C-alpha positions, -999 to 999 in steps of 0.1 A, spaced: -40 242 -108 -40 277 -93 -63 303 -102 -50 338 -108 -71 369 -102 -63 396 -127 -77 432 -139 -82 438 -176 -59 468 -184 -84 479 -211 -117 480 -194 -106 472 -158 -129 442 -153 -121 416 -128 -109 384 -144 -99 348 -131 -78 324 -151 -61 290 -142 -24 293 -140 -17 270 -170 -30 292 -196 -7 317 -214 -35 336 -232 -69 350 -222 -97 372 -238 -115 396 -218 -153 385 -219 -162 422 -214 -141 442 -241 -128 413 -262 -92 423 -260 -66 393 -263 -40 393 -235 -8 372 -228 -4 361 -191 29 365 -173 27 339 -147 56 352 -129 43 388 -126 6 378 -125 0 405 -149 -19 407 -183 -3 419 -215 -22 427 -246 -12 406 -275 -7 437 -297 15 451 -271 37 419 -271 38 420 -308 47 457 -309 75 450 -283 88 421 -305 88 445 -336 105 471 -316 130 446 -304 136 433 -341 138 470 -353 165 479 -328 183 448 -336 183 455 -373 192 492 -365 224 479 -347 233 455 -374 229 481 -401 250 504 -380 276 477 -380 273 472 -417 276 509 -423 308 511 -402 322 482 -422 312 499 -455 326 532 -444 360 516 -436 359 500 -470 354 533 -487 381 550 -466 405 521 -474 396 524 -511 400 561 -511 434 557 -494 444 530 -520 432 552 -549 448 585 -538 477 582 -514 494 551 -529 496 567 -563 512 599 -546 537 576 -526 545 558 -558 552 592 -575 573 604 -547 593 573 -547 596 573 -584 606 609 -584 631 601 -556 646 573 -575 646 592 -606 664 622 -590 692 598 -578 704 589 -613 690 618 -635 692 656 -637 664 677 -652 681 707 -668 666 738 -652 680 762 -681 688 756 -717 724 756 -732 724 793 -740 720 802 -703 755 790 -695 773 807 -725 791 839 -716 791 830 -677 823 823 -659 832 785 -664 841 781 -626 806 793 -617 789 771 -641 810 741 -626 795 748 -593 761 752 -606 764 717 -626 779 699 -595 750 713 -574 727 697 -600 744 664 -594 768 660 -624 800 642 -615 820 640 -648 828 675 -656 860 686 -675 870 719 -689 888 728 -721 905 762 -728 899 778 -762 929 800 -769 908 825 -789 909 858 -771 932 887 -785 919 917 -768 890 904 -747 867 929 -761 836 908 -766 843 879 -742 862 878 -709 888 853 -698 870 823 -684 837 829 -702 820 798 -714 820 793 -751 801 762 -754 788 735 -731 781 698 -738 763 674 -717 763 639 -728 775 650 -763 744 673 -767 754 710 -772 719 725 -777 699 712 -749 665 726 -738 652 735 -702 634 702 -689 659 678 -708 671 650 -687 705 636 -685 722 609 -664 743 623 -635 772 603 -648 770 619 -683 802 636 -696 800 674 -693 825 693 -713 828 731 -709 848 751 -734 857 785 -722 875 816 -738 912 824 -727 943 841 -739 
């Protein structure tokens, strides 16, 4: 067995120890040390424990960072699912809805008294496809109404519709207009 000569880091006393030992107590100051055979150095047991705790702490810290990252990703995914998906659903629903239906921007009285050709263009722009006109020969002088003014309009059989009412784009639209 080889004898190692060391110096106590606490009190600087000269120490000798056999190479097979891994711990030593300084007989002068009572400090316990671990022996590092390769470096022939003494390390206080408290320092070794502290280094081990620091290493464990850093390891836990890294593990917690990874856990926080995973949790943050989960929160973000949850947020996306709870906010963006309903918005996408509403947009898709509105898009599909608008393919087949028309929400009236005005009530039926808005169209009465307007020129029927202008009304036809407005209704076609809204998406109605089945529009027919019927002349009402009721003008004598044209004092109150002009030739071509809408007398009444019916969408899907309804003559008194309100703003916001919805109709199928395929609904029958009948426009009655004044003429001589």
